[in-house]
C-alpha positions in Angstrom: 231.6 181.2 91.3 234.3 181.9 88.8 233.3 182.7 85.2 235.0 181.1 82.3 235.1 181.2 78.5 236.0 177.9 76.8 237.6 178.0 73.3 237.4 174.7 71.4 239.0 173.5 68.2 236.3 174.1 65.5 237.8 171.4 63.3 237.4 168.8 66.1 234.0 170.0 67.2 232.6 170.2 63.8 233.9 166.8 62.8 232.6 165.0 65.9 235.6 163.0 67.0 233.4 161.8 69.9 232.7 165.3 71.2 230.0 167.1 69.4 229.6 170.6 70.9 232.3 169.9 73.5 229.9 168.4 76.1 232.9 167.0 77.9 234.3 170.5 78.5 230.9 171.7 79.8 230.6 168.6 82.1 234.1 169.1 83.6 233.4 172.8 84.1 230.1 172.2 85.9 231.6 169.5 88.1 234.9 171.1 88.8 236.8 168.2 87.2 239.9 168.0 85.0 241.7 171.3 84.8 238.8 173.1 86.5 239.8 173.3 90.2 236.2 174.1 91.1 232.9 174.3 89.4 232.7 177.4 87.1 230.0 179.2 85.1 230.8 179.0 81.4 229.7 182.3 80.0 230.8 181.5 76.4 231.8 178.5 74.3 233.7 179.6 71.2 235.2 177.7 68.3 238.6 178.5 66.9 237.9 178.2 63.2 240.8 177.6 60.8 243.0 179.5 60.3 242.1 181.1 63.7 242.2 184.7 62.5 238.9 185.6 64.3 239.5 183.9 67.6 240.9 186.9 69.5 238.2 189.3 68.1 235.5 186.7 68.8 236.6 186.5 72.4 236.4 190.3 72.7 233.0 190.3 71.1 231.7 187.6 73.4 232.7 189.6 76.4 231.3 192.8 75.0 228.0 191.5 73.9 227.4 189.3 77.0 228.6 192.2 79.2 230.4 189.5 81.3 234.1 189.5 81.8 235.4 186.0 82.6 237.9 185.3 85.3 239.7 182.8 83.1 239.8 181.4 79.6 240.2 177.7 79.0 241.6 176.3 75.7 239.7 173.0 75.3 241.5 169.7 75.5 240.9 169.1 71.8 242.6 172.5 71.1 245.4 172.2 73.6 246.3 168.6 72.7 245.4 168.5 69.0 247.0 165.7 67.0 248.1 166.6 64.4 249.1 170.0 65.8 247.3 173.1 64.6 249.0 174.2 61.4 248.1 177.9 62.1 249.6 178.4 65.6 252.9 177.2 67.0 251.1 175.1 69.6 248.3 176.1 71.9 250.7 178.1 74.0 251.0 180.7 71.2 247.3 181.2 71.2 247.2 181.3 75.0 250.0 183.9 75.1 248.0 186.1 72.6 244.9 185.9 74.7 246.7 186.7 77.9 248.4 189.7 76.2 245.2 191.1 74.7 242.8 190.6 77.6 245.1 190.3 80.6 243.3 187.1 81.6 244.8 183.8 82.7 244.6 181.0 80.1 244.5 177.3 81.1 245.6 174.7 78.5 243.1 171.9 78.5 239.8 171.3 80.2 239.2 167.6 81.0 240.9 164.3 81.0 238.0 162.2 79.9 238.6 159.6 77.2 
């Protein structure tokens, strides 16, 4: 089973917006729905907190402390499709590119298509 880390938008997660704690991401991951092409084991669920300075280092720390290297990183649907857009990154693709460059891991934009 693939291992994945999910990074969510802290502003969305903390404010609720119908998704406290990103239960929809976890559901999609366990069922292999949405952008998960198969069920995966989520080894960490991180929040990107504004202005996002710690996101890359927190990813590294999650891998180090858990001693589990994921196969893939997912940027949650609320992060990848934020409206209004994140004022600190030039779209989720910039954060995805930074993660790929730092950890040499594939990054998927979005997790689920639940409404």
